[in-house]
mmCIF file of the N, C-alpha and C atoms, coordinates in Angstrom:
data_MODEL
# 
_entry.id   MODEL 
# 
loop_
_atom_site.group_PDB 
_atom_site.id 
_atom_site.type_symbol 
_atom_site.label_atom_id 
_atom_site.label_alt_id 
_atom_site.label_comp_id 
_atom_site.label_asym_id 
_atom_site.label_entity_id 
_atom_site.label_seq_id 
_atom_site.pdbx_PDB_ins_code 
_atom_site.Cartn_x 
_atom_site.Cartn_y 
_atom_site.Cartn_z 
_atom_site.occupancy 
_atom_site.B_iso_or_equiv 
_atom_site.pdbx_formal_charge 
_atom_site.auth_seq_id 
_atom_site.auth_comp_id 
_atom_site.auth_asym_id 
_atom_site.auth_atom_id 
_atom_site.pdbx_PDB_model_num 
ATOM 1   N N  . MET A 1 1  ? 13.174  8.794   -3.947  1.00 0.00 ? 1  MET A N  1 
ATOM 2   C CA . MET A 1 1  ? 12.894  8.872   -5.361  1.00 0.00 ? 1  MET A CA 1 
ATOM 3   C C  . MET A 1 1  ? 13.413  10.217  -5.874  1.00 0.00 ? 1  MET A C  1 
ATOM 4   N N  . SER A 1 2  ? 14.011  10.218  -7.016  1.00 0.00 ? 2  SER A N  1 
ATOM 5   C CA . SER A 1 2  ? 14.687  11.405  -7.513  1.00 0.00 ? 2  SER A CA 1 
ATOM 6   C C  . SER A 1 2  ? 13.755  12.563  -7.845  1.00 0.00 ? 2  SER A C  1 
ATOM 7   N N  . ASN A 1 3  ? 12.527  12.289  -8.263  1.00 0.00 ? 3  ASN A N  1 
ATOM 8   C CA . ASN A 1 3  ? 11.614  13.372  -8.623  1.00 0.00 ? 3  ASN A CA 1 
ATOM 9   C C  . ASN A 1 3  ? 10.831  13.905  -7.427  1.00 0.00 ? 3  ASN A C  1 
ATOM 10  N N  . GLY A 1 4  ? 11.080  13.372  -6.239  1.00 0.00 ? 4  GLY A N  1 
ATOM 11  C CA . GLY A 1 4  ? 10.422  13.857  -5.030  1.00 0.00 ? 4  GLY A CA 1 
ATOM 12  C C  . GLY A 1 4  ? 9.027   13.311  -4.805  1.00 0.00 ? 4  GLY A C  1 
ATOM 13  N N  . GLU A 1 5  ? 8.569   12.390  -5.647  1.00 0.00 ? 5  GLU A N  1 
ATOM 14  C CA . GLU A 1 5  ? 7.239   11.825  -5.470  1.00 0.00 ? 5  GLU A CA 1 
ATOM 15  C C  . GLU A 1 5  ? 7.208   10.937  -4.232  1.00 0.00 ? 5  GLU A C  1 
ATOM 16  N N  . VAL A 1 6  ? 6.110   10.995  -3.518  1.00 0.00 ? 6  VAL A N  1 
ATOM 17  C CA . VAL A 1 6  ? 5.918   10.183  -2.314  1.00 0.00 ? 6  VAL A CA 1 
ATOM 18  C C  . VAL A 1 6  ? 5.837   8.713   -2.710  1.00 0.00 ? 6  VAL A C  1 
ATOM 19  N N  . THR A 1 7  ? 6.509   7.867   -1.927  1.00 0.00 ? 7  THR A N  1 
ATOM 20  C CA . THR A 1 7  ? 6.426   6.431   -2.155  1.00 0.00 ? 7  THR A CA 1 
ATOM 21  C C  . THR A 1 7  ? 5.672   5.777   -1.006  1.00 0.00 ? 7  THR A C  1 
ATOM 22  N N  . VAL A 1 8  ? 5.110   4.621   -1.305  1.00 0.00 ? 8  VAL A N  1 
ATOM 23  C CA . VAL A 1 8  ? 4.305   3.873   -0.342  1.00 0.00 ? 8  VAL A CA 1 
ATOM 24  C C  . VAL A 1 8  ? 4.869   2.453   -0.259  1.00 0.00 ? 8  VAL A C  1 
ATOM 25  N N  . PRO A 1 9  ? 5.050   1.924   0.945   1.00 0.00 ? 9  PRO A N  1 
ATOM 26  C CA . PRO A 1 9  ? 5.532   0.542   1.054   1.00 0.00 ? 9  PRO A CA 1 
ATOM 27  C C  . PRO A 1 9  ? 4.430   -0.456  0.708   1.00 0.00 ? 9  PRO A C  1 
ATOM 28  N N  . VAL A 1 10 ? 4.797   -1.427  -0.114  1.00 0.00 ? 10 VAL A N  1 
ATOM 29  C CA . VAL A 1 10 ? 3.878   -2.486  -0.524  1.00 0.00 ? 10 VAL A CA 1 
ATOM 30  C C  . VAL A 1 10 ? 4.499   -3.806  -0.087  1.00 0.00 ? 10 VAL A C  1 
ATOM 31  N N  . VAL A 1 11 ? 3.681   -4.662  0.493   1.00 0.00 ? 11 VAL A N  1 
ATOM 32  C CA . VAL A 1 11 ? 4.152   -5.966  0.957   1.00 0.00 ? 11 VAL A CA 1 
ATOM 33  C C  . VAL A 1 11 ? 3.325   -7.080  0.322   1.00 0.00 ? 11 VAL A C  1 
ATOM 34  N N  . CYS A 1 12 ? 3.981   -8.207  0.133   1.00 0.00 ? 12 CYS A N  1 
ATOM 35  C CA . CYS A 1 12 ? 3.285   -9.408  -0.335  1.00 0.00 ? 12 CYS A CA 1 
ATOM 36  C C  . CYS A 1 12 ? 3.733   -10.563 0.543   1.00 0.00 ? 12 CYS A C  1 
ATOM 37  N N  . PRO A 1 13 ? 2.905   -10.941 1.501   1.00 0.00 ? 13 PRO A N  1 
ATOM 38  C CA . PRO A 1 13 ? 3.267   -12.050 2.390   1.00 0.00 ? 13 PRO A CA 1 
ATOM 39  C C  . PRO A 1 13 ? 3.463   -13.369 1.637   1.00 0.00 ? 13 PRO A C  1 
ATOM 40  N N  . ALA A 1 14 ? 2.722   -13.573 0.569   1.00 0.00 ? 14 ALA A N  1 
ATOM 41  C CA . ALA A 1 14 ? 2.832   -14.825 -0.187  1.00 0.00 ? 14 ALA A CA 1 
ATOM 42  C C  . ALA A 1 14 ? 4.199   -14.955 -0.855  1.00 0.00 ? 14 ALA A C  1 
ATOM 43  N N  . CYS A 1 15 ? 4.725   -13.850 -1.347  1.00 0.00 ? 15 CYS A N  1 
ATOM 44  C CA . CYS A 1 15 ? 6.040   -13.847 -1.999  1.00 0.00 ? 15 CYS A CA 1 
ATOM 45  C C  . CYS A 1 15 ? 7.162   -13.493 -1.030  1.00 0.00 ? 15 CYS A C  1 
ATOM 46  N N  . GLU A 1 16 ? 6.780   -13.055 0.156   1.00 0.00 ? 16 GLU A N  1 
ATOM 47  C CA . GLU A 1 16 ? 7.733   -12.573 1.161   1.00 0.00 ? 16 GLU A CA 1 
ATOM 48  C C  . GLU A 1 16 ? 8.577   -11.428 0.608   1.00 0.00 ? 16 GLU A C  1 
ATOM 49  N N  . THR A 1 17 ? 7.888   -10.470 -0.062  1.00 0.00 ? 17 THR A N  1 
ATOM 50  C CA . THR A 1 17 ? 8.582   -9.329  -0.649  1.00 0.00 ? 17 THR A CA 1 
ATOM 51  C C  . THR A 1 17 ? 8.024   -8.022  -0.104  1.00 0.00 ? 17 THR A C  1 
ATOM 52  N N  . GLU A 1 18 ? 8.871   -7.013  -0.137  1.00 0.00 ? 18 GLU A N  1 
ATOM 53  C CA . GLU A 1 18 ? 8.501   -5.645  0.207   1.00 0.00 ? 18 GLU A CA 1 
ATOM 54  C C  . GLU A 1 18 ? 9.138   -4.731  -0.824  1.00 0.00 ? 18 GLU A C  1 
ATOM 55  N N  . THR A 1 19 ? 8.443   -3.651  -1.172  1.00 0.00 ? 19 THR A N  1 
ATOM 56  C CA . THR A 1 19 ? 8.985   -2.683  -2.110  1.00 0.00 ? 19 THR A CA 1 
ATOM 57  C C  . THR A 1 19 ? 8.387   -1.319  -1.825  1.00 0.00 ? 19 THR A C  1 
ATOM 58  N N  . GLU A 1 20 ? 9.009   -0.284  -2.338  1.00 0.00 ? 20 GLU A N  1 
ATOM 59  C CA . GLU A 1 20 ? 8.490   1.082   -2.256  1.00 0.00 ? 20 GLU A CA 1 
ATOM 60  C C  . GLU A 1 20 ? 8.011   1.457   -3.645  1.00 0.00 ? 20 GLU A C  1 
ATOM 61  N N  . VAL A 1 21 ? 6.782   1.952   -3.746  1.00 0.00 ? 21 VAL A N  1 
ATOM 62  C CA . VAL A 1 21 ? 6.175   2.273   -5.031  1.00 0.00 ? 21 VAL A CA 1 
ATOM 63  C C  . VAL A 1 21 ? 5.741   3.732   -5.024  1.00 0.00 ? 21 VAL A C  1 
ATOM 64  N N  . PRO A 1 22 ? 6.012   4.480   -6.101  1.00 0.00 ? 22 PRO A N  1 
ATOM 65  C CA . PRO A 1 22 ? 5.502   5.845   -6.178  1.00 0.00 ? 22 PRO A CA 1 
ATOM 66  C C  . PRO A 1 22 ? 3.973   5.831   -6.059  1.00 0.00 ? 22 PRO A C  1 
ATOM 67  N N  . ILE A 1 23 ? 3.439   6.773   -5.332  1.00 0.00 ? 23 ILE A N  1 
ATOM 68  C CA . ILE A 1 23 ? 2.001   6.777   -5.065  1.00 0.00 ? 23 ILE A CA 1 
ATOM 69  C C  . ILE A 1 23 ? 1.177   6.821   -6.358  1.00 0.00 ? 23 ILE A C  1 
ATOM 70  N N  . SER A 1 24 ? 1.713   7.459   -7.386  1.00 0.00 ? 24 SER A N  1 
ATOM 71  C CA . SER A 1 24 ? 0.986   7.540   -8.660  1.00 0.00 ? 24 SER A CA 1 
ATOM 72  C C  . SER A 1 24 ? 0.897   6.183   -9.361  1.00 0.00 ? 24 SER A C  1 
ATOM 73  N N  . GLU A 1 25 ? 1.755   5.239   -8.985  1.00 0.00 ? 25 GLU A N  1 
ATOM 74  C CA . GLU A 1 25 ? 1.775   3.913   -9.607  1.00 0.00 ? 25 GLU A CA 1 
ATOM 75  C C  . GLU A 1 25 ? 1.252   2.821   -8.678  1.00 0.00 ? 25 GLU A C  1 
ATOM 76  N N  . LEU A 1 26 ? 0.783   3.202   -7.504  1.00 0.00 ? 26 LEU A N  1 
ATOM 77  C CA . LEU A 1 26 ? 0.420   2.240   -6.462  1.00 0.00 ? 26 LEU A CA 1 
ATOM 78  C C  . LEU A 1 26 ? -0.640  1.240   -6.917  1.00 0.00 ? 26 LEU A C  1 
ATOM 79  N N  . GLU A 1 27 ? -1.775  1.719   -7.349  1.00 0.00 ? 27 GLU A N  1 
ATOM 80  C CA . GLU A 1 27 ? -2.874  0.823   -7.715  1.00 0.00 ? 27 GLU A CA 1 
ATOM 81  C C  . GLU A 1 27 ? -2.482  -0.099  -8.862  1.00 0.00 ? 27 GLU A C  1 
ATOM 82  N N  . ALA A 1 28 ? -1.865  0.451   -9.896  1.00 0.00 ? 28 ALA A N  1 
ATOM 83  C CA . ALA A 1 28 ? -1.480  -0.356  -11.059 1.00 0.00 ? 28 ALA A CA 1 
ATOM 84  C C  . ALA A 1 28 ? -0.436  -1.404  -10.680 1.00 0.00 ? 28 ALA A C  1 
ATOM 85  N N  . THR A 1 29 ? 0.500   -1.031  -9.824  1.00 0.00 ? 29 THR A N  1 
ATOM 86  C CA . THR A 1 29 ? 1.554   -1.967  -9.416  1.00 0.00 ? 29 THR A CA 1 
ATOM 87  C C  . THR A 1 29 ? 0.982   -3.128  -8.612  1.00 0.00 ? 29 THR A C  1 
ATOM 88  N N  . ILE A 1 30 ? 0.113   -2.827  -7.667  1.00 0.00 ? 30 ILE A N  1 
ATOM 89  C CA . ILE A 1 30 ? -0.503  -3.889  -6.858  1.00 0.00 ? 30 ILE A CA 1 
ATOM 90  C C  . ILE A 1 30 ? -1.369  -4.784  -7.735  1.00 0.00 ? 30 ILE A C  1 
ATOM 91  N N  . ASP A 1 31 ? -2.171  -4.182  -8.605  1.00 0.00 ? 31 ASP A N  1 
ATOM 92  C CA . ASP A 1 31 ? -3.022  -4.980  -9.504  1.00 0.00 ? 31 ASP A CA 1 
ATOM 93  C C  . ASP A 1 31 ? -2.191  -5.878  -10.409 1.00 0.00 ? 31 ASP A C  1 
ATOM 94  N N  . ARG A 1 32 ? -1.114  -5.327  -10.969 1.00 0.00 ? 32 ARG A N  1 
ATOM 95  C CA . ARG A 1 32 ? -0.250  -6.102  -11.869 1.00 0.00 ? 32 ARG A CA 1 
ATOM 96  C C  . ARG A 1 32 ? 0.404   -7.264  -11.115 1.00 0.00 ? 32 ARG A C  1 
ATOM 97  N N  . HIS A 1 33 ? 0.907   -6.995  -9.923  1.00 0.00 ? 33 HIS A N  1 
ATOM 98  C CA . HIS A 1 33 ? 1.544   -8.053  -9.133  1.00 0.00 ? 33 HIS A CA 1 
ATOM 99  C C  . HIS A 1 33 ? 0.544   -9.168  -8.831  1.00 0.00 ? 33 HIS A C  1 
ATOM 100 N N  . ASN A 1 34 ? -0.615  -8.793  -8.330  1.00 0.00 ? 34 ASN A N  1 
ATOM 101 C CA . ASN A 1 34 ? -1.605  -9.797  -7.951  1.00 0.00 ? 34 ASN A CA 1 
ATOM 102 C C  . ASN A 1 34 ? -2.118  -10.581 -9.160  1.00 0.00 ? 34 ASN A C  1 
ATOM 103 N N  . THR A 1 35 ? -2.230  -9.920  -10.294 1.00 0.00 ? 35 THR A N  1 
ATOM 104 C CA . THR A 1 35 ? -2.689  -10.594 -11.509 1.00 0.00 ? 35 THR A CA 1 
ATOM 105 C C  . THR A 1 35 ? -1.646  -11.566 -12.036 1.00 0.00 ? 35 THR A C  1 
ATOM 106 N N  . THR A 1 36 ? -0.398  -11.120 -12.104 1.00 0.00 ? 36 THR A N  1 
ATOM 107 C CA . THR A 1 36 ? 0.639   -11.962 -12.700 1.00 0.00 ? 36 THR A CA 1 
ATOM 108 C C  . THR A 1 36 ? 1.183   -13.023 -11.751 1.00 0.00 ? 36 THR A C  1 
ATOM 109 N N  . ARG A 1 37 ? 1.199   -12.751 -10.469 1.00 0.00 ? 37 ARG A N  1 
ATOM 110 C CA . ARG A 1 37 ? 1.794   -13.688 -9.515  1.00 0.00 ? 37 ARG A CA 1 
ATOM 111 C C  . ARG A 1 37 ? 0.775   -14.554 -8.767  1.00 0.00 ? 37 ARG A C  1 
ATOM 112 N N  . HIS A 1 38 ? -0.445  -14.052 -8.630  1.00 0.00 ? 38 HIS A N  1 
ATOM 113 C CA . HIS A 1 38 ? -1.401  -14.748 -7.758  1.00 0.00 ? 38 HIS A CA 1 
ATOM 114 C C  . HIS A 1 38 ? -2.775  -14.934 -8.412  1.00 0.00 ? 38 HIS A C  1 
ATOM 115 N N  . ASP A 1 39 ? -2.813  -14.988 -9.737  1.00 0.00 ? 39 ASP A N  1 
ATOM 116 C CA . ASP A 1 39 ? -4.059  -15.204 -10.479 1.00 0.00 ? 39 ASP A CA 1 
ATOM 117 C C  . ASP A 1 39 ? -5.171  -14.251 -10.048 1.00 0.00 ? 39 ASP A C  1 
ATOM 118 N N  . GLY A 1 40 ? -4.798  -13.028 -9.696  1.00 0.00 ? 40 GLY A N  1 
ATOM 119 C CA . GLY A 1 40 ? -5.777  -12.009 -9.335  1.00 0.00 ? 40 GLY A CA 1 
ATOM 120 C C  . GLY A 1 40 ? -6.152  -11.960 -7.861  1.00 0.00 ? 40 GLY A C  1 
ATOM 121 N N  . ALA A 1 41 ? -5.694  -12.923 -7.078  1.00 0.00 ? 41 ALA A N  1 
ATOM 122 C CA . ALA A 1 41 ? -5.994  -12.906 -5.638  1.00 0.00 ? 41 ALA A CA 1 
ATOM 123 C C  . ALA A 1 41 ? -5.275  -11.732 -4.983  1.00 0.00 ? 41 ALA A C  1 
ATOM 124 N N  . ALA A 1 42 ? -5.954  -11.063 -4.085  1.00 0.00 ? 42 ALA A N  1 
ATOM 125 C CA . ALA A 1 42 ? -5.407  -9.871  -3.427  1.00 0.00 ? 42 ALA A CA 1 
ATOM 126 C C  . ALA A 1 42 ? -4.389  -10.254 -2.366  1.00 0.00 ? 42 ALA A C  1 
ATOM 127 N N  . MET A 1 43 ? -3.171  -10.498 -2.789  1.00 0.00 ? 43 MET A N  1 
ATOM 128 C CA . MET A 1 43 ? -2.108  -10.877 -1.861  1.00 0.00 ? 43 MET A CA 1 
ATOM 129 C C  . MET A 1 43 ? -1.241  -9.667  -1.508  1.00 0.00 ? 43 MET A C  1 
ATOM 130 N N  . ALA A 1 44 ? -0.752  -8.960  -2.522  1.00 0.00 ? 44 ALA A N  1 
ATOM 131 C CA . ALA A 1 44 ? 0.059   -7.763  -2.282  1.00 0.00 ? 44 ALA A CA 1 
ATOM 132 C C  . ALA A 1 44 ? -0.867  -6.621  -1.880  1.00 0.00 ? 44 ALA A C  1 
ATOM 133 N N  . THR A 1 45 ? -0.385  -5.798  -0.958  1.00 0.00 ? 45 THR A N  1 
ATOM 134 C CA . THR A 1 45 ? -1.186  -4.698  -0.449  1.00 0.00 ? 45 THR A CA 1 
ATOM 135 C C  . THR A 1 45 ? -0.275  -3.634  0.147   1.00 0.00 ? 45 THR A C  1 
ATOM 136 N N  . VAL A 1 46 ? -0.854  -2.479  0.422   1.00 0.00 ? 46 VAL A N  1 
ATOM 137 C CA . VAL A 1 46 ? -0.109  -1.443  1.135   1.00 0.00 ? 46 VAL A CA 1 
ATOM 138 C C  . VAL A 1 46 ? 0.246   -1.999  2.512   1.00 0.00 ? 46 VAL A C  1 
ATOM 139 N N  . ASP A 1 47 ? 1.432   -1.680  2.975   1.00 0.00 ? 47 ASP A N  1 
ATOM 140 C CA . ASP A 1 47 ? 1.897   -2.148  4.285   1.00 0.00 ? 47 ASP A CA 1 
ATOM 141 C C  . ASP A 1 47 ? 0.807   -1.894  5.332   1.00 0.00 ? 47 ASP A C  1 
ATOM 142 N N  . PRO A 1 48 ? 0.379   -2.918  6.060   1.00 0.00 ? 48 PRO A N  1 
ATOM 143 C CA . PRO A 1 48 ? -0.693  -2.759  7.050   1.00 0.00 ? 48 PRO A CA 1 
ATOM 144 C C  . PRO A 1 48 ? -0.418  -1.673  8.095   1.00 0.00 ? 48 PRO A C  1 
ATOM 145 N N  . ALA A 1 49 ? 0.822   -1.456  8.449   1.00 0.00 ? 49 ALA A N  1 
ATOM 146 C CA . ALA A 1 49 ? 1.140   -0.401  9.418   1.00 0.00 ? 49 ALA A CA 1 
ATOM 147 C C  . ALA A 1 49 ? 0.796   0.969   8.854   1.00 0.00 ? 49 ALA A C  1 
ATOM 148 N N  . ILE A 1 50 ? 1.010   1.153   7.565   1.00 0.00 ? 50 ILE A N  1 
ATOM 149 C CA . ILE A 1 50 ? 0.666   2.427   6.909   1.00 0.00 ? 50 ILE A CA 1 
ATOM 150 C C  . ILE A 1 50 ? -0.849  2.587   6.861   1.00 0.00 ? 50 ILE A C  1 
ATOM 151 N N  . LYS A 1 51 ? -1.552  1.522   6.523   1.00 0.00 ? 51 LYS A N  1 
ATOM 152 C CA . LYS A 1 51 ? -3.026  1.575   6.505   1.00 0.00 ? 51 LYS A CA 1 
ATOM 153 C C  . LYS A 1 51 ? -3.562  1.986   7.874   1.00 0.00 ? 51 LYS A C  1 
ATOM 154 N N  . GLU A 1 52 ? -3.028  1.383   8.922   1.00 0.00 ? 52 GLU A N  1 
ATOM 155 C CA . GLU A 1 52 ? -3.480  1.694   10.280  1.00 0.00 ? 52 GLU A CA 1 
ATOM 156 C C  . GLU A 1 52 ? -3.199  3.145   10.636  1.00 0.00 ? 52 GLU A C  1 
ATOM 157 N N  . HIS A 1 53 ? -2.032  3.625   10.264  1.00 0.00 ? 53 HIS A N  1 
ATOM 158 C CA . HIS A 1 53 ? -1.662  5.013   10.554  1.00 0.00 ? 53 HIS A CA 1 
ATOM 159 C C  . HIS A 1 53 ? -2.600  5.985   9.828   1.00 0.00 ? 53 HIS A C  1 
ATOM 160 N N  . ILE A 1 54 ? -2.893  5.714   8.573   1.00 0.00 ? 54 ILE A N  1 
ATOM 161 C CA . ILE A 1 54 ? -3.801  6.572   7.807   1.00 0.00 ? 54 ILE A CA 1 
ATOM 162 C C  . ILE A 1 54 ? -5.199  6.547   8.418   1.00 0.00 ? 54 ILE A C  1 
ATOM 163 N N  . THR A 1 55 ? -5.651  5.372   8.815   1.00 0.00 ? 55 THR A N  1 
ATOM 164 C CA . THR A 1 55 ? -6.967  5.253   9.457   1.00 0.00 ? 55 THR A CA 1 
ATOM 165 C C  . THR A 1 55 ? -7.023  6.092   10.736  1.00 0.00 ? 55 THR A C  1 
ATOM 166 N N  . ASP A 1 56 ? -5.967  6.034   11.532  1.00 0.00 ? 56 ASP A N  1 
ATOM 167 C CA . ASP A 1 56 ? -5.903  6.826   12.762  1.00 0.00 ? 56 ASP A CA 1 
ATOM 168 C C  . ASP A 1 56 ? -5.935  8.321   12.459  1.00 0.00 ? 56 ASP A C  1 
ATOM 169 N N  . LEU A 1 57 ? -5.205  8.744   11.435  1.00 0.00 ? 57 LEU A N  1 
ATOM 170 C CA . LEU A 1 57 ? -5.185  10.167  11.070  1.00 0.00 ? 57 LEU A CA 1 
ATOM 171 C C  . LEU A 1 57 ? -6.556  10.644  10.613  1.00 0.00 ? 57 LEU A C  1 
ATOM 172 N N  . VAL A 1 58 ? -7.233  9.826   9.824   1.00 0.00 ? 58 VAL A N  1 
ATOM 173 C CA . VAL A 1 58 ? -8.577  10.193  9.354   1.00 0.00 ? 58 VAL A CA 1 
ATOM 174 C C  . VAL A 1 58 ? -9.547  10.259  10.527  1.00 0.00 ? 58 VAL A C  1 
ATOM 175 N N  . ALA A 1 59 ? -9.503  9.273   11.414  1.00 0.00 ? 59 ALA A N  1 
ATOM 176 C CA . ALA A 1 59 ? -10.390 9.259   12.581  1.00 0.00 ? 59 ALA A CA 1 
ATOM 177 C C  . ALA A 1 59 ? -10.141 10.467  13.442  1.00 0.00 ? 59 ALA A C  1 
ATOM 178 N N  . GLU A 1 60 ? -8.886  10.821  13.634  1.00 0.00 ? 60 GLU A N  1 
ATOM 179 C CA . GLU A 1 60 ? -8.550  12.015  14.430  1.00 0.00 ? 60 GLU A CA 1 
ATOM 180 C C  . GLU A 1 60 ? -9.067  13.281  13.753  1.00 0.00 ? 60 GLU A C  1 
ATOM 181 N N  . ASP A 1 61 ? -8.874  13.363  12.444  1.00 0.00 ? 61 ASP A N  1 
ATOM 182 C CA . ASP A 1 61 ? -9.320  14.530  11.684  1.00 0.00 ? 61 ASP A CA 1 
ATOM 183 C C  . ASP A 1 61 ? -10.837 14.684  11.742  1.00 0.00 ? 61 ASP A C  1 
ATOM 184 N N  . LEU A 1 62 ? -11.561 13.585  11.785  1.00 0.00 ? 62 LEU A N  1 
ATOM 185 C CA . LEU A 1 62 ? -13.024 13.627  11.832  1.00 0.00 ? 62 LEU A CA 1 
ATOM 186 C C  . LEU A 1 62 ? -13.565 13.643  13.247  1.00 0.00 ? 62 LEU A C  1 
ATOM 187 N N  . ASP A 1 63 ? -12.677 13.785  14.228  1.00 0.00 ? 63 ASP A N  1 
ATOM 188 C CA . ASP A 1 63 ? -13.034 13.797  15.645  1.00 0.00 ? 63 ASP A CA 1 
ATOM 189 C C  . ASP A 1 63 ? -13.776 12.530  16.072  1.00 0.00 ? 63 ASP A C  1 
ATOM 190 N N  . LEU A 1 64 ? -13.409 11.406  15.525  1.00 0.00 ? 64 LEU A N  1 
ATOM 191 C CA . LEU A 1 64 ? -14.050 10.153  15.879  1.00 0.00 ? 64 LEU A CA 1 
ATOM 192 C C  . LEU A 1 64 ? -13.416 9.474   17.086  1.00 0.00 ? 64 LEU A C  1 
ATOM 193 N N  . LEU A 1 65 ? -12.299 10.017  17.542  1.00 0.00 ? 65 LEU A N  1 
ATOM 194 C CA . LEU A 1 65 ? -11.589 9.401   18.673  1.00 0.00 ? 65 LEU A CA 1 
ATOM 195 C C  . LEU A 1 65 ? -12.012 9.999   20.006  1.00 0.00 ? 65 LEU A C  1 
ATOM 196 N N  . GLU A 1 66 ? -12.833 11.014  20.002  1.00 0.00 ? 66 GLU A N  1 
ATOM 197 C CA . GLU A 1 66 ? -13.224 11.670  21.251  1.00 0.00 ? 66 GLU A CA 1 
ATOM 198 C C  . GLU A 1 66 ? -14.578 11.222  21.704  1.00 0.00 ? 66 GLU A C  1 
# 
């Protein structure tokens, strides 16, 4: 991204799509996609691999892995 903002991968298994979204637009983009494409059902989400990685980092930071 040209302004240097961090992007997050978003996937929608129902649409078989993937995209990179600026973190500042993440929630609105996912909500808009799910509302317009899936009648509000939570289909699009942050890439599960990213969610898992963040969970691991938080657990490590909180010393929950020891």
